[in-house]
N, C-alpha and C positions, 0 to 999 in steps of 0.2 A: 670315323676318320677317313674312310676310303673316298669320301666325296671331295676332299680337299685337293687331291691330284687332278681330277677333271675340272674343278673350279679354277685351279691354278693355271691349267693349260688354257682355259677360256679367257682368263685375265691376260695372259701373255699374248694370245692371239689378238685380243681386242686392243691392248695398249700399244701394239706395234703400229697402229694407225697413226700415232703421234710422230713416228719416225718421218712421216711425210712432211712434217713441219720444219724439218731441218733447212729446207730451201728458203724459208722466209728469213733466216738468220744469215744468209750468205749475201755478199755484195754482188749483185747481178748488174753487169754493165749494159747488156743488151736486153732490156726488160721486155719489150714487145716480143722478141724472139723466144725468150724464156717462157712467157705466158702462153704463147701459141703452142710451143712444144709440150708444156706441162698439161694443158687442156687436151691436146690430141692424145697424149699418153694415157690420160685418165679415161678419155672416150674409148680408146681401144680396149682397155682392161674391162670397163663396165659393160661395153657392148658384147664383147666375146664371152664374158662371164654369163651374161643373160642367154645368149644364143646357144652356146656349146656346153653349158653346165646346168644352170637353173632350169631352163625349159626342158631339155631332153630327159634329165633325171626325174623331174616331176611328172612329165607326160607319161613316161613308162609306167609309173606307179598308178596313175589315174586310169590309164587305158586298161591296165591289168584288172582293175576292179569294176570299171564302168563300160568297158568295151571301146572299140576304136571310134565309132561314130559319136557317142555321147562323151567319151573321154576328150576327144579333140574339141568338141563344142564347149565343154566346161573349161578346158584349158584356155581356149581363145577368149572366153568371157572374163576369166580372171585376169588375163594379160590386158584386155581392153579396160577392165575396171581400174587396174593399176595405172595404165596410161592416162585415163581420164582424171584420176585422182591427182596426179602430179600436175596436170594442166590446170585444174581448179586451184591447187595450192599456188602455182606459178602466178596466177592472176591476182592473188592476194598479197604477194610480196612486192614491195615497191623497189625501184632502183635506188641506189645510194650514190649521191654526187654524180647523177646522170651516168652511172656505170652499171652495165649489166653483169659485171663480175660478181657483185654482191648477191644478186639473185641466183646466179649459178652456184655460188658457194653455199648458200642457204639450202637450196634444193638438193644439192649433193649431200649435205649433212642429213637432211630429212630422209632421203632415199636410202642412204647407207645405214642409218639407224634402223630403218625398217628391215634392211637386209641383215644387219648384224644380230638382231634378236634371234631369228630362227637359226642363223649360223652358229650362235652361241649354244643353242640347244643341240645342234649337230655335234659340236666339239665335245660337249658334256656327255652325250649319249655314247659317242664313239669311245671316249676315254673311260667311261664307266664300265663298258663291256670289255674293253681291251686297252690297257694303258699305252701299249706300243702303237696301236692303231690311232689312238688319240693324239700321240706325239706327232705322227705323220700328218694327220689332218691339221693339227695346230700349225706346223711349219708351212704347209701349203697355204693356209689361210693368212698367215703372217705375210707371205709374199704378195697375196692379193691386197691385204690391208694397207700396205705402204703406199701404193699408188692411189688408193682410196683416200688416204690422208692428204695426198697432194691435191686431189680433186676438191677437197674442202678448204685446205689452208691457203693455197696459192691464190685462188680467186678472191677469197675474203681479204687477205692481206693487201693485195693490189687494188682492192676497192676502197681502201682507206681504213680498215679495221686494225686496231692496235694488236701488236704481236701477242700479248698475253691473252687477249680475248680469242684470238685465232687458235692458240694452243688449247684454250679451255673448250671451245666449240669442238675441236677435233678430238679432244680427250673424251668429251661427253659421247660423241659418236662411237668411239672405240669401246667405252665402258658399257655401251648398250649390249655388247656381246656377252660380257659377264652377267648383265641383267638377264639376258636370255638363258644363260646357263643356270642361274639361280632359280628362275621360273621353271626351268626344266626339272630341277631337283625337287622343288617344293610341290609344284602343281601338275606338271605335264607328263611326268613319267607314266602315270596311269591313264590319262585321258588323251594325250597327244598320239594320234595315229599317223602312219606314213601319209595317208590321204590328206589329213589336216595340214601337215607341214608342207606337203606338195602344193596345195592350194595357196598357202601363204607365200611360198617361194615364186609361184607363177605371178601372183599379184606384185611381188617385188620386182620380178623381171619386167613387167609392164612399166613400173615406175622408172627403172633404170634404162630401159630402151628409149623411152620418150625423152628422158632427161639427157641421155648421152647424145642422141641425134639432134633433137630440136634445140637444145641449149648449149651443151658443152662443145660439140663439134662446130655449130654455127658461130659461137663466140670465138673459137680458135681460128676459124677461117676469116673472121672479120678483121684480123690483124694483117691480112695479105702477106703472110710469111709462109707460103705454101711448102717450101722445102723443109721448114721446121715442123710443120703439121705432119707431113709424110714421115719424117724422122720419128716424131712422137708416136704415130700410129704403129710404125714398125717396131719401135722399142717396147711399146705397151703390149703388142702381140707377142713379142719374144718373152716378156715377163709372164704373160698368161700361160704360155706353153711350158716354161720352166716350172711354174707353180703346179701345173697339171701333171708333170712327170714325177713329182715327189710323192 
């Protein structure tokens, strides 16, 4: 029975991604400004999460085992592999109705699913060892997952995808966190090392860095609503800081 608390926390953390869908049900009068703001907000959270969370925490673990020289090289190669992978996937995804937002939304979903699986393992392991720690980790991840839901839902909806499909895609991305927790419970408690999870997270960081800069930010800037882009980046940065303080 003790596994249900950690799994429940993983489910709550993942399902919070769908909160980002609330914006597609609101009547937005200034659509271009809203899209530019939302994309910039998502860019800031994903970029900062990669630079100040995923990479440093993973790099410390790898350097501790492989040394500075080989640790940095291995970390760089994993980030490069993630970045190259998202580029390859990008080339396979067509635009929809001549709209790049569809590609941005799909890539966000893929990247965030890859991110949520090891994140689900982290929530499960934290809660399994200390339920109070698990609750803190869960709340922090919830705050990260809301803008991640925005990164998926807003581009997809404004590319012409129906609301129910957008919610479904966002839900699938969020539930990948629970999938990661279940995998952690069944298989990975014995074989998953800190090094293995660190390599996966560095790969995910490469995905998210490339996606956030080359797709999300560029798409946000294409609307020529620079004031809203700056506001979105500042707001996303503030959300990241708040989540990190919990």
